[in-house]
BADO-662133 format. One record per residue (C-alpha): x, y, z. Coordinates in pm, 1 decimal, padded with zeros to 6 digits, always signed. Example, Ala and Ser with C-alpha at 12.3 -4.5 7.8 and 13.67 -1.06 7.14 Angstrom:
! residues 2
<lovo><east>+01230.0</east><north>-00450.0</north><up>+00780.0</up></lovo>
<lovo><east>+01367.0</east><north>-00106.0</north><up>+00714.0</up></lovo>
END
This chain:
! residues 326
<lovo><east>-00540.2</east><north>+01847.0</north><up>+01495.4</up></lovo>
<lovo><east>-00740.5</east><north>+01520.9</north><up>+01412.3</up></lovo>
<lovo><east>-01085.5</east><north>+01732.9</north><up>+01446.2</up></lovo>
<lovo><east>-00999.5</east><north>+01862.7</north><up>+01093.8</up></lovo>
<lovo><east>-00905.5</east><north>+01542.7</north><up>+00982.3</up></lovo>
<lovo><east>-01189.5</east><north>+01413.6</north><up>+01124.9</up></lovo>
<lovo><east>-01363.9</east><north>+01636.4</north><up>+00916.9</up></lovo>
<lovo><east>-01463.2</east><north>+01587.3</north><up>+00515.6</up></lovo>
<lovo><east>-01439.5</east><north>+01936.2</north><up>+00418.7</up></lovo>
<lovo><east>-01266.9</east><north>+01927.0</north><up>+00051.4</up></lovo>
<lovo><east>-01040.3</east><north>+02204.5</north><up>+00224.8</up></lovo>
<lovo><east>-00891.0</east><north>+01963.0</north><up>+00475.9</up></lovo>
<lovo><east>-00706.1</east><north>+01891.7</north><up>+00164.2</up></lovo>
<lovo><east>-00450.7</east><north>+02192.8</north><up>+00196.6</up></lovo>
<lovo><east>-00445.3</east><north>+02099.9</north><up>+00564.9</up></lovo>
<lovo><east>-00273.7</east><north>+01752.9</north><up>+00447.2</up></lovo>
<lovo><east>-00027.7</east><north>+01949.6</north><up>+00231.4</up></lovo>
<lovo><east>+00122.6</east><north>+02128.2</north><up>+00496.9</up></lovo>
<lovo><east>+00091.9</east><north>+01782.8</north><up>+00713.8</up></lovo>
<lovo><east>+00252.3</east><north>+01658.8</north><up>+00423.1</up></lovo>
<lovo><east>+00577.6</east><north>+01840.9</north><up>+00439.0</up></lovo>
<lovo><east>+00585.9</east><north>+01866.2</north><up>+00819.2</up></lovo>
<lovo><east>+00627.9</east><north>+01471.4</north><up>+00814.8</up></lovo>
<lovo><east>+00832.0</east><north>+01415.3</north><up>+00550.3</up></lovo>
<lovo><east>+01055.5</east><north>+01721.8</north><up>+00544.2</up></lovo>
<lovo><east>+01333.3</east><north>+01484.3</north><up>+00691.0</up></lovo>
<lovo><east>+01365.1</east><north>+01318.3</north><up>+00347.7</up></lovo>
<lovo><east>+01383.0</east><north>+01592.0</north><up>+00124.7</up></lovo>
<lovo><east>+01675.7</east><north>+01757.7</north><up>+00306.3</up></lovo>
<lovo><east>+01837.2</east><north>+01374.7</north><up>+00315.5</up></lovo>
<lovo><east>+01673.7</east><north>+01273.4</north><up>-00012.9</up></lovo>
<lovo><east>+01746.4</east><north>+00956.4</north><up>-00181.5</up></lovo>
<lovo><east>+01749.9</east><north>+00816.3</north><up>-00545.3</up></lovo>
<lovo><east>+01568.5</east><north>+00486.0</north><up>-00597.7</up></lovo>
<lovo><east>+01540.6</east><north>+00161.2</north><up>-00452.0</up></lovo>
<lovo><east>+01738.8</east><north>-00133.0</north><up>-00640.0</up></lovo>
<lovo><east>+01850.0</east><north>-00421.3</north><up>-00423.2</up></lovo>
<lovo><east>+01827.9</east><north>-00687.5</north><up>-00722.2</up></lovo>
<lovo><east>+01444.0</east><north>-00769.7</north><up>-00605.1</up></lovo>
<lovo><east>+01302.8</east><north>-00506.0</north><up>-00877.6</up></lovo>
<lovo><east>+01144.6</east><north>-00655.1</north><up>-01177.8</up></lovo>
<lovo><east>+01223.9</east><north>-00571.5</north><up>-01534.2</up></lovo>
<lovo><east>+00932.1</east><north>-00318.2</north><up>-01576.4</up></lovo>
<lovo><east>+01086.5</east><north>-00141.1</north><up>-01250.5</up></lovo>
<lovo><east>+01482.7</east><north>-00112.9</north><up>-01424.6</up></lovo>
<lovo><east>+01264.2</east><north>-00002.1</north><up>-01779.0</up></lovo>
<lovo><east>+01071.8</east><north>+00262.6</north><up>-01612.2</up></lovo>
<lovo><east>+01363.1</east><north>+00428.7</north><up>-01346.4</up></lovo>
<lovo><east>+01610.1</east><north>+00423.5</north><up>-01703.0</up></lovo>
<lovo><east>+01335.5</east><north>+00637.1</north><up>-01849.8</up></lovo>
<lovo><east>+01285.8</east><north>+00901.1</north><up>-01536.6</up></lovo>
<lovo><east>+01663.3</east><north>+00902.1</north><up>-01551.3</up></lovo>
<lovo><east>+01643.7</east><north>+01029.2</north><up>-01902.2</up></lovo>
<lovo><east>+01342.3</east><north>+01229.9</north><up>-01873.2</up></lovo>
<lovo><east>+01469.1</east><north>+01453.5</north><up>-01532.0</up></lovo>
<lovo><east>+01801.4</east><north>+01301.8</north><up>-01474.6</up></lovo>
<lovo><east>+01945.4</east><north>+01153.6</north><up>-01180.9</up></lovo>
<lovo><east>+01889.0</east><north>+01400.6</north><up>-00908.5</up></lovo>
<lovo><east>+01839.6</east><north>+01249.1</north><up>-00536.0</up></lovo>
<lovo><east>+01585.3</east><north>+01537.8</north><up>-00487.3</up></lovo>
<lovo><east>+01406.3</east><north>+01492.6</north><up>-00767.2</up></lovo>
<lovo><east>+01369.2</east><north>+01137.6</north><up>-00663.6</up></lovo>
<lovo><east>+01220.0</east><north>+01171.6</north><up>-00355.2</up></lovo>
<lovo><east>+01018.5</east><north>+01445.4</north><up>-00430.4</up></lovo>
<lovo><east>+00835.8</east><north>+01214.0</north><up>-00708.0</up></lovo>
<lovo><east>+00834.9</east><north>+00922.6</north><up>-00423.8</up></lovo>
<lovo><east>+00653.2</east><north>+01217.3</north><up>-00200.1</up></lovo>
<lovo><east>+00405.2</east><north>+01335.6</north><up>-00432.6</up></lovo>
<lovo><east>+00289.8</east><north>+00974.5</north><up>-00501.7</up></lovo>
<lovo><east>+00246.5</east><north>+00890.3</north><up>-00084.6</up></lovo>
<lovo><east>+00045.1</east><north>+01211.0</north><up>-00128.8</up></lovo>
<lovo><east>-00191.0</east><north>+01076.3</north><up>-00446.1</up></lovo>
<lovo><east>-00209.3</east><north>+00744.8</north><up>-00294.2</up></lovo>
<lovo><east>-00323.9</east><north>+00883.1</north><up>+00009.8</up></lovo>
<lovo><east>-00583.9</east><north>+01071.9</north><up>-00135.5</up></lovo>
<lovo><east>-00683.0</east><north>+00778.8</north><up>-00370.9</up></lovo>
<lovo><east>-00753.8</east><north>+00562.7</north><up>-00025.8</up></lovo>
<lovo><east>-00963.2</east><north>+00770.6</north><up>+00121.1</up></lovo>
<lovo><east>-01141.8</east><north>+00848.5</north><up>-00230.6</up></lovo>
<lovo><east>-01230.9</east><north>+00465.8</north><up>-00208.6</up></lovo>
<lovo><east>-01311.2</east><north>+00444.4</north><up>+00134.2</up></lovo>
<lovo><east>-01547.4</east><north>+00754.7</north><up>+00165.0</up></lovo>
<lovo><east>-01746.8</east><north>+00647.9</north><up>-00134.1</up></lovo>
<lovo><east>-01782.3</east><north>+00262.6</north><up>+00034.0</up></lovo>
<lovo><east>-01854.4</east><north>+00475.5</north><up>+00373.0</up></lovo>
<lovo><east>-01672.8</east><north>+00271.5</north><up>+00568.5</up></lovo>
<lovo><east>-01706.6</east><north>+00525.6</north><up>+00802.2</up></lovo>
<lovo><east>-02043.1</east><north>+00717.9</north><up>+00967.6</up></lovo>
<lovo><east>-01923.3</east><north>+01024.7</north><up>+00741.1</up></lovo>
<lovo><east>-01679.7</east><north>+01142.3</north><up>+00475.8</up></lovo>
<lovo><east>-01291.6</east><north>+01188.1</north><up>+00640.6</up></lovo>
<lovo><east>-00961.8</east><north>+01234.6</north><up>+00507.1</up></lovo>
<lovo><east>-00819.4</east><north>+01012.4</north><up>+00847.3</up></lovo>
<lovo><east>-00649.6</east><north>+00768.8</north><up>+00572.0</up></lovo>
<lovo><east>-00459.0</east><north>+01035.7</north><up>+00409.5</up></lovo>
<lovo><east>-00350.7</east><north>+01188.2</north><up>+00748.8</up></lovo>
<lovo><east>-00282.2</east><north>+00815.0</north><up>+00856.9</up></lovo>
<lovo><east>-00070.9</east><north>+00704.2</north><up>+00558.2</up></lovo>
<lovo><east>+00131.6</east><north>+01019.3</north><up>+00559.0</up></lovo>
<lovo><east>+00208.4</east><north>+00957.8</north><up>+00920.7</up></lovo>
<lovo><east>+00296.5</east><north>+00568.8</north><up>+00920.3</up></lovo>
<lovo><east>+00491.4</east><north>+00585.3</north><up>+00585.3</up></lovo>
<lovo><east>+00684.1</east><north>+00896.3</north><up>+00786.5</up></lovo>
<lovo><east>+00774.3</east><north>+00609.8</north><up>+01050.8</up></lovo>
<lovo><east>+01099.6</east><north>+00452.4</north><up>+00805.0</up></lovo>
<lovo><east>+01285.3</east><north>+00634.2</north><up>+00553.0</up></lovo>
<lovo><east>+01314.3</east><north>+00328.5</north><up>+00343.8</up></lovo>
<lovo><east>+00932.6</east><north>+00400.2</north><up>+00305.3</up></lovo>
<lovo><east>+01006.9</east><north>+00724.6</north><up>+00177.3</up></lovo>
<lovo><east>+01207.8</east><north>+00626.4</north><up>-00129.4</up></lovo>
<lovo><east>+01125.5</east><north>+00563.4</north><up>-00514.6</up></lovo>
<lovo><east>+01075.1</east><north>+00185.2</north><up>-00499.4</up></lovo>
<lovo><east>+00877.3</east><north>-00116.0</north><up>-00657.0</up></lovo>
<lovo><east>+00648.2</east><north>-00119.8</north><up>-00327.5</up></lovo>
<lovo><east>+00557.3</east><north>+00250.5</north><up>-00430.4</up></lovo>
<lovo><east>+00459.2</east><north>+00220.9</north><up>-00798.0</up></lovo>
<lovo><east>+00275.1</east><north>-00183.1</north><up>-00675.6</up></lovo>
<lovo><east>+00075.4</east><north>+00029.5</north><up>-00390.6</up></lovo>
<lovo><east>-00051.5</east><north>+00306.5</north><up>-00683.4</up></lovo>
<lovo><east>-00167.2</east><north>-00076.4</north><up>-00877.5</up></lovo>
<lovo><east>-00303.8</east><north>-00243.5</north><up>-00579.6</up></lovo>
<lovo><east>-00511.0</east><north>+00080.0</north><up>-00481.4</up></lovo>
<lovo><east>-00716.0</east><north>-00023.2</north><up>-00844.9</up></lovo>
<lovo><east>-00727.5</east><north>-00385.4</north><up>-00737.5</up></lovo>
<lovo><east>-00872.2</east><north>-00302.6</north><up>-00395.2</up></lovo>
<lovo><east>-01137.7</east><north>-00060.1</north><up>-00548.0</up></lovo>
<lovo><east>-01222.0</east><north>-00293.8</north><up>-00755.9</up></lovo>
<lovo><east>-01236.6</east><north>-00596.3</north><up>-00528.2</up></lovo>
<lovo><east>-01484.9</east><north>-00388.4</north><up>-00311.5</up></lovo>
<lovo><east>-01713.8</east><north>-00395.7</north><up>-00620.5</up></lovo>
<lovo><east>-01761.2</east><north>-00774.6</north><up>-00643.4</up></lovo>
<lovo><east>-02020.6</east><north>-00782.9</north><up>-00374.8</up></lovo>
<lovo><east>-02276.6</east><north>-00611.3</north><up>-00552.6</up></lovo>
<lovo><east>-02212.9</east><north>-00811.5</north><up>-00909.0</up></lovo>
<lovo><east>-02417.4</east><north>-01060.6</north><up>-01056.0</up></lovo>
<lovo><east>-02174.5</east><north>-01172.6</north><up>-01292.4</up></lovo>
<lovo><east>-01806.8</east><north>-01098.0</north><up>-01151.3</up></lovo>
<lovo><east>-01597.6</east><north>-01218.1</north><up>-01464.3</up></lovo>
<lovo><east>-01465.3</east><north>-00939.3</north><up>-01641.1</up></lovo>
<lovo><east>-01384.7</east><north>-00784.8</north><up>-01296.8</up></lovo>
<lovo><east>-01162.1</east><north>-01093.7</north><up>-01148.9</up></lovo>
<lovo><east>-01000.6</east><north>-01068.2</north><up>-01508.2</up></lovo>
<lovo><east>-00878.4</east><north>-00751.5</north><up>-01475.8</up></lovo>
<lovo><east>-00799.1</east><north>-00740.4</north><up>-01106.6</up></lovo>
<lovo><east>-00541.3</east><north>-01085.3</north><up>-01186.7</up></lovo>
<lovo><east>-00416.7</east><north>-00885.4</north><up>-01461.2</up></lovo>
<lovo><east>-00388.4</east><north>-00582.8</north><up>-01242.1</up></lovo>
<lovo><east>-00156.5</east><north>-00834.1</north><up>-01019.0</up></lovo>
<lovo><east>+00043.9</east><north>-00980.9</north><up>-01333.9</up></lovo>
<lovo><east>+00140.4</east><north>-00624.9</north><up>-01399.1</up></lovo>
<lovo><east>+00261.7</east><north>-00570.5</north><up>-01046.4</up></lovo>
<lovo><east>+00497.7</east><north>-00890.6</north><up>-01106.7</up></lovo>
<lovo><east>+00688.3</east><north>-00755.0</north><up>-01327.3</up></lovo>
<lovo><east>+00730.2</east><north>-00419.3</north><up>-01149.2</up></lovo>
<lovo><east>+00837.5</east><north>-00617.7</north><up>-00841.2</up></lovo>
<lovo><east>+00774.3</east><north>-01004.7</north><up>-00894.6</up></lovo>
<lovo><east>+00718.1</east><north>-01112.1</north><up>-00528.8</up></lovo>
<lovo><east>+00373.0</east><north>-00934.5</north><up>-00545.8</up></lovo>
<lovo><east>+00291.7</east><north>-01229.4</north><up>-00718.5</up></lovo>
<lovo><east>+00198.9</east><north>-01388.4</north><up>-00375.1</up></lovo>
<lovo><east>-00126.4</east><north>-01083.0</north><up>-00352.0</up></lovo>
<lovo><east>-00304.4</east><north>-01369.9</north><up>-00592.9</up></lovo>
<lovo><east>-00409.0</east><north>-01487.1</north><up>-00212.8</up></lovo>
<lovo><east>-00554.7</east><north>-01138.0</north><up>-00145.7</up></lovo>
<lovo><east>-00753.6</east><north>-01236.8</north><up>-00485.5</up></lovo>
<lovo><east>-00857.8</east><north>-01574.2</north><up>-00407.6</up></lovo>
<lovo><east>-00908.0</east><north>-01492.2</north><up>-00023.3</up></lovo>
<lovo><east>-01145.3</east><north>-01213.6</north><up>-00137.2</up></lovo>
<lovo><east>-01329.8</east><north>-01374.1</north><up>-00348.7</up></lovo>
<lovo><east>-01410.9</east><north>-01633.4</north><up>-00056.3</up></lovo>
<lovo><east>-01509.1</east><north>-01325.8</north><up>+00128.4</up></lovo>
<lovo><east>-01715.5</east><north>-01111.7</north><up>-00147.8</up></lovo>
<lovo><east>-01924.7</east><north>-01386.6</north><up>-00336.5</up></lovo>
<lovo><east>-02033.5</east><north>-01753.1</north><up>-00352.0</up></lovo>
<lovo><east>-01728.0</east><north>-01992.2</north><up>-00477.7</up></lovo>
<lovo><east>-01761.3</east><north>-02027.5</north><up>-00885.6</up></lovo>
<lovo><east>-01485.3</east><north>-02244.0</north><up>-01001.6</up></lovo>
<lovo><east>-01502.8</east><north>-02040.4</north><up>-01332.7</up></lovo>
<lovo><east>-01411.3</east><north>-01718.4</north><up>-01192.9</up></lovo>
<lovo><east>-01109.9</east><north>-01890.3</north><up>-01024.3</up></lovo>
<lovo><east>-00966.2</east><north>-01993.9</north><up>-01307.8</up></lovo>
<lovo><east>-01023.7</east><north>-01671.2</north><up>-01478.7</up></lovo>
<lovo><east>-00832.6</east><north>-01464.4</north><up>-01209.9</up></lovo>
<lovo><east>-00546.2</east><north>-01685.4</north><up>-01284.9</up></lovo>
<lovo><east>-00574.6</east><north>-01650.8</north><up>-01648.2</up></lovo>
<lovo><east>-00572.0</east><north>-01287.8</north><up>-01566.1</up></lovo>
<lovo><east>-00250.1</east><north>-01334.2</north><up>-01348.2</up></lovo>
<lovo><east>-00065.0</east><north>-01521.1</north><up>-01609.2</up></lovo>
<lovo><east>-00151.1</east><north>-01300.5</north><up>-01897.9</up></lovo>
<lovo><east>+00133.0</east><north>-00996.4</north><up>-01868.2</up></lovo>
<lovo><east>+00370.5</east><north>-01277.0</north><up>-01805.1</up></lovo>
<lovo><east>+00249.7</east><north>-01420.7</north><up>-02162.9</up></lovo>
<lovo><east>+00189.5</east><north>-01125.2</north><up>-02335.1</up></lovo>
<lovo><east>+00555.1</east><north>-00955.6</north><up>-02239.7</up></lovo>
<lovo><east>+00745.6</east><north>-01293.3</north><up>-02311.8</up></lovo>
<lovo><east>+00579.1</east><north>-01326.2</north><up>-02666.6</up></lovo>
<lovo><east>+00690.9</east><north>-00976.3</north><up>-02724.6</up></lovo>
<lovo><east>+01036.1</east><north>-01059.6</north><up>-02552.1</up></lovo>
<lovo><east>+01049.4</east><north>-01378.3</north><up>-02796.1</up></lovo>
<lovo><east>+00932.4</east><north>-01217.9</north><up>-03173.3</up></lovo>
<lovo><east>+01180.9</east><north>-00886.5</north><up>-03043.3</up></lovo>
<lovo><east>+01487.3</east><north>-01113.5</north><up>-03018.1</up></lovo>
<lovo><east>+01515.9</east><north>-01001.7</north><up>-02647.7</up></lovo>
<lovo><east>+01394.3</east><north>-01366.8</north><up>-02464.0</up></lovo>
<lovo><east>+01705.9</east><north>-01282.3</north><up>-02253.0</up></lovo>
<lovo><east>+01555.0</east><north>-01021.6</north><up>-02056.7</up></lovo>
<lovo><east>+01279.6</east><north>-01289.7</north><up>-01939.2</up></lovo>
<lovo><east>+01492.7</east><north>-01436.3</north><up>-01743.3</up></lovo>
<lovo><east>+01528.7</east><north>-01123.9</north><up>-01487.1</up></lovo>
<lovo><east>+01142.8</east><north>-01117.9</north><up>-01438.0</up></lovo>
<lovo><east>+01082.8</east><north>-01435.4</north><up>-01198.6</up></lovo>
<lovo><east>+01325.9</east><north>-01223.2</north><up>-00891.9</up></lovo>
<lovo><east>+01189.1</east><north>-01436.6</north><up>-00640.5</up></lovo>
<lovo><east>+01356.2</east><north>-01636.0</north><up>-00262.7</up></lovo>
<lovo><east>+01273.4</east><north>-01717.3</north><up>+00022.3</up></lovo>
<lovo><east>+01444.0</east><north>-01542.1</north><up>+00317.9</up></lovo>
<lovo><east>+01330.2</east><north>-01516.3</north><up>+00723.3</up></lovo>
<lovo><east>+01592.6</east><north>-01245.0</north><up>+00814.4</up></lovo>
<lovo><east>+01692.6</east><north>-01153.2</north><up>+01156.5</up></lovo>
<lovo><east>+01604.2</east><north>-00761.2</north><up>+01191.2</up></lovo>
<lovo><east>+01838.4</east><north>-00581.2</north><up>+01427.2</up></lovo>
<lovo><east>+01792.5</east><north>-00241.2</north><up>+01359.7</up></lovo>
<lovo><east>+01587.8</east><north>-00070.5</north><up>+01641.1</up></lovo>
<lovo><east>+01415.2</east><north>+00203.9</north><up>+01358.4</up></lovo>
<lovo><east>+01262.2</east><north>-00129.8</north><up>+01177.6</up></lovo>
<lovo><east>+01154.6</east><north>-00267.2</north><up>+01541.5</up></lovo>
<lovo><east>+00998.8</east><north>+00076.1</north><up>+01621.1</up></lovo>
<lovo><east>+00780.1</east><north>+00069.7</north><up>+01263.9</up></lovo>
<lovo><east>+00692.5</east><north>-00265.3</north><up>+01317.3</up></lovo>
<lovo><east>+00589.1</east><north>-00242.6</north><up>+01676.4</up></lovo>
<lovo><east>+00399.4</east><north>+00104.3</north><up>+01651.1</up></lovo>
<lovo><east>+00167.6</east><north>-00061.7</north><up>+01319.1</up></lovo>
<lovo><east>+00127.6</east><north>-00386.6</north><up>+01480.5</up></lovo>
<lovo><east>+00048.5</east><north>-00170.4</north><up>+01818.9</up></lovo>
<lovo><east>-00230.5</east><north>+00044.9</north><up>+01582.8</up></lovo>
<lovo><east>-00262.9</east><north>-00224.5</north><up>+01392.5</up></lovo>
<lovo><east>-00438.5</east><north>-00418.4</north><up>+01671.1</up></lovo>
<lovo><east>-00601.3</east><north>-00084.1</north><up>+01862.7</up></lovo>
<lovo><east>-00793.8</east><north>-00003.6</north><up>+01557.5</up></lovo>
<lovo><east>-00917.9</east><north>-00374.2</north><up>+01481.8</up></lovo>
<lovo><east>-01042.5</east><north>-00372.2</north><up>+01864.5</up></lovo>
<lovo><east>-01230.9</east><north>-00079.1</north><up>+01831.2</up></lovo>
<lovo><east>-01366.1</east><north>-00171.9</north><up>+01529.4</up></lovo>
<lovo><east>-01592.3</east><north>-00472.9</north><up>+01704.9</up></lovo>
<lovo><east>-01751.3</east><north>-00196.0</north><up>+01850.2</up></lovo>
<lovo><east>-01913.1</east><north>-00036.5</north><up>+01499.3</up></lovo>
<lovo><east>-01879.5</east><north>-00349.5</north><up>+01247.9</up></lovo>
<lovo><east>-02201.0</east><north>-00530.4</north><up>+01369.5</up></lovo>
<lovo><east>-02442.8</east><north>-00198.8</north><up>+01238.1</up></lovo>
<lovo><east>-02260.5</east><north>-00160.2</north><up>+00923.8</up></lovo>
<lovo><east>-02433.5</east><north>-00324.0</north><up>+00607.7</up></lovo>
<lovo><east>-02269.7</east><north>-00637.4</north><up>+00492.7</up></lovo>
<lovo><east>-02112.6</east><north>-00505.8</north><up>+00224.7</up></lovo>
<lovo><east>-01914.4</east><north>-00275.2</north><up>+00445.9</up></lovo>
<lovo><east>-01871.5</east><north>-00572.3</north><up>+00710.5</up></lovo>
<lovo><east>-01712.6</east><north>-00779.8</north><up>+00417.8</up></lovo>
<lovo><east>-01483.4</east><north>-00480.4</north><up>+00267.0</up></lovo>
<lovo><east>-01340.1</east><north>-00451.4</north><up>+00676.3</up></lovo>
<lovo><east>-01273.5</east><north>-00822.0</north><up>+00620.4</up></lovo>
<lovo><east>-01046.0</east><north>-00826.8</north><up>+00285.5</up></lovo>
<lovo><east>-00843.8</east><north>-00516.5</north><up>+00395.1</up></lovo>
<lovo><east>-00762.7</east><north>-00774.0</north><up>+00776.8</up></lovo>
<lovo><east>-00618.0</east><north>-00994.0</north><up>+00501.1</up></lovo>
<lovo><east>-00499.8</east><north>-00749.5</north><up>+00279.0</up></lovo>
<lovo><east>-00281.7</east><north>-00670.5</north><up>+00574.4</up></lovo>
<lovo><east>-00134.3</east><north>-01013.7</north><up>+00682.6</up></lovo>
<lovo><east>-00071.6</east><north>-01094.3</north><up>+00289.1</up></lovo>
<lovo><east>+00108.0</east><north>-00790.8</north><up>+00209.5</up></lovo>
<lovo><east>+00311.8</east><north>-00844.7</north><up>+00556.0</up></lovo>
<lovo><east>+00423.3</east><north>-01201.6</north><up>+00400.9</up></lovo>
<lovo><east>+00514.6</east><north>-01088.5</north><up>+00062.7</up></lovo>
<lovo><east>+00877.5</east><north>-00954.1</north><up>+00133.0</up></lovo>
<lovo><east>+01026.0</east><north>-01259.8</north><up>+00256.9</up></lovo>
<lovo><east>+00961.8</east><north>-01385.0</north><up>-00031.9</up></lovo>
<lovo><east>+01279.8</east><north>-01130.8</north><up>-00200.6</up></lovo>
<lovo><east>+01591.0</east><north>-01224.7</north><up>-00335.5</up></lovo>
<lovo><east>+01741.9</east><north>-00999.8</north><up>-00099.1</up></lovo>
<lovo><east>+01532.7</east><north>-00894.7</north><up>+00236.7</up></lovo>
<lovo><east>+01416.1</east><north>-00528.2</north><up>+00274.9</up></lovo>
<lovo><east>+01216.6</east><north>-00354.7</north><up>+00489.8</up></lovo>
<lovo><east>+01111.4</east><north>-00124.4</north><up>+00278.8</up></lovo>
<lovo><east>+00921.1</east><north>-00364.4</north><up>+00052.3</up></lovo>
<lovo><east>+00687.0</east><north>-00353.6</north><up>+00371.6</up></lovo>
<lovo><east>+00525.0</east><north>-00042.3</north><up>+00281.4</up></lovo>
<lovo><east>+00258.3</east><north>-00249.1</north><up>+00055.1</up></lovo>
<lovo><east>+00121.1</east><north>-00329.9</north><up>+00413.4</up></lovo>
<lovo><east>+00107.5</east><north>+00048.3</north><up>+00518.4</up></lovo>
<lovo><east>-00110.6</east><north>+00110.3</north><up>+00278.9</up></lovo>
<lovo><east>-00425.8</east><north>-00116.2</north><up>+00441.4</up></lovo>
<lovo><east>-00302.7</east><north>-00110.1</north><up>+00798.5</up></lovo>
<lovo><east>-00329.5</east><north>+00283.2</north><up>+00762.3</up></lovo>
<lovo><east>-00733.5</east><north>+00235.3</north><up>+00741.4</up></lovo>
<lovo><east>-00714.7</east><north>+00060.7</north><up>+01094.9</up></lovo>
<lovo><east>-00556.2</east><north>+00358.2</north><up>+01223.7</up></lovo>
<lovo><east>-00769.0</east><north>+00570.5</north><up>+01103.9</up></lovo>
<lovo><east>-01041.2</east><north>+00390.6</north><up>+01244.3</up></lovo>
<lovo><east>-00822.1</east><north>+00479.0</north><up>+01623.5</up></lovo>
<lovo><east>-00866.4</east><north>+00839.7</north><up>+01539.0</up></lovo>
<lovo><east>-01231.8</east><north>+00813.7</north><up>+01465.5</up></lovo>
<lovo><east>-01316.4</east><north>+00563.3</north><up>+01689.6</up></lovo>
<lovo><east>-01200.8</east><north>+00800.2</north><up>+02011.0</up></lovo>
<lovo><east>-01437.3</east><north>+01049.8</north><up>+02006.8</up></lovo>
<lovo><east>-01265.4</east><north>+01290.6</north><up>+02305.2</up></lovo>
<lovo><east>-01039.7</east><north>+01529.5</north><up>+02089.6</up></lovo>
<lovo><east>-00801.3</east><north>+01562.1</north><up>+02388.0</up></lovo>
<lovo><east>-00757.8</east><north>+01163.5</north><up>+02397.4</up></lovo>
<lovo><east>-00723.9</east><north>+01125.7</north><up>+01994.2</up></lovo>
<lovo><east>-00494.0</east><north>+01430.7</north><up>+01995.3</up></lovo>
<lovo><east>-00262.4</east><north>+01303.8</north><up>+02290.5</up></lovo>
<lovo><east>-00218.8</east><north>+01004.6</north><up>+02109.6</up></lovo>
<lovo><east>-00190.1</east><north>+01170.9</north><up>+01788.8</up></lovo>
<lovo><east>+00127.0</east><north>+01366.1</north><up>+01915.1</up></lovo>
<lovo><east>+00284.7</east><north>+01099.1</north><up>+02065.6</up></lovo>
<lovo><east>+00340.3</east><north>+00932.6</north><up>+01695.7</up></lovo>
<lovo><east>+00422.4</east><north>+01262.4</north><up>+01558.5</up></lovo>
<lovo><east>+00674.8</east><north>+01330.2</north><up>+01832.9</up></lovo>
<lovo><east>+00808.3</east><north>+00968.1</north><up>+01770.4</up></lovo>
<lovo><east>+00852.2</east><north>+01014.8</north><up>+01362.8</up></lovo>
<lovo><east>+01057.1</east><north>+01331.1</north><up>+01440.9</up></lovo>
<lovo><east>+01236.0</east><north>+01191.7</north><up>+01709.1</up></lovo>
<lovo><east>+01346.6</east><north>+00906.4</north><up>+01443.6</up></lovo>
<lovo><east>+01415.2</east><north>+01099.9</north><up>+01154.9</up></lovo>
<lovo><east>+01594.1</east><north>+01414.7</north><up>+01338.7</up></lovo>
<lovo><east>+01786.7</east><north>+01308.1</north><up>+01680.4</up></lovo>
<lovo><east>+01869.0</east><north>+00958.2</north><up>+01594.1</up></lovo>
<lovo><east>+02161.5</east><north>+00770.6</north><up>+01382.6</up></lovo>
END
């Protein structure tokens, strides 16, 4: 199966649809509505209420919507990676890896603020990849900062992603203080605009619901969470090690983008610790960049038998955790 996803044939999308039904079928059988644990942002609350008015409160509809968004994200990240030529040839392995690893934990398949933030982060990451080739990047930097500000309105701890923007500027471009200041102005701008609107419409009390943030160092006891974390760390480490064999042959821009992806993984792993109430569901933010390293594992292992064996072991683990554990 890995051989088919390694191909860049557009017809592979049909196989990806079948694969998605396979790894997500359990969650369609046992649907959930949406995540609301007290850490969500004001825009997320308003968006969920709008969806409830539009399609109702059926758990099946919310779960189906979440899986469709995950599939869309998988296709978009694949398009970005292929456009930037991070692999030698176009491939659908990033999409396969993202759908597989988001199936490791039930909370990663629930409609949540992290799901919506990931959609915006795809645009952010795509814009970051363009920074290296721009002679003047002030407009791009402001737009990225503005997008991160919008993310914070859906899920306020995602404001920590400003570290990703600043570190990406250090990696992709020479240091320019003006660009850093413009990035921070872009980050603040959505909060300022929303605050102005709430003040002028006499809804200022809603502004107090925006900065939902705290610091939590949880004790994780659930074995499914540990299993998902250990599997993710293992594949990330293996993908990073295998990357060392080819990264020296890449163009400078490609090497810098992979460096940004490493920073992206670490920053996204830290974000959930700033929740009001810690939830492993928000580690979905880290699965998006991590799936690129998973894809690199399958890409780098040229022996199809070995690659398929690793894939089957991971797939069997996912199925067992879904159907045969409580």
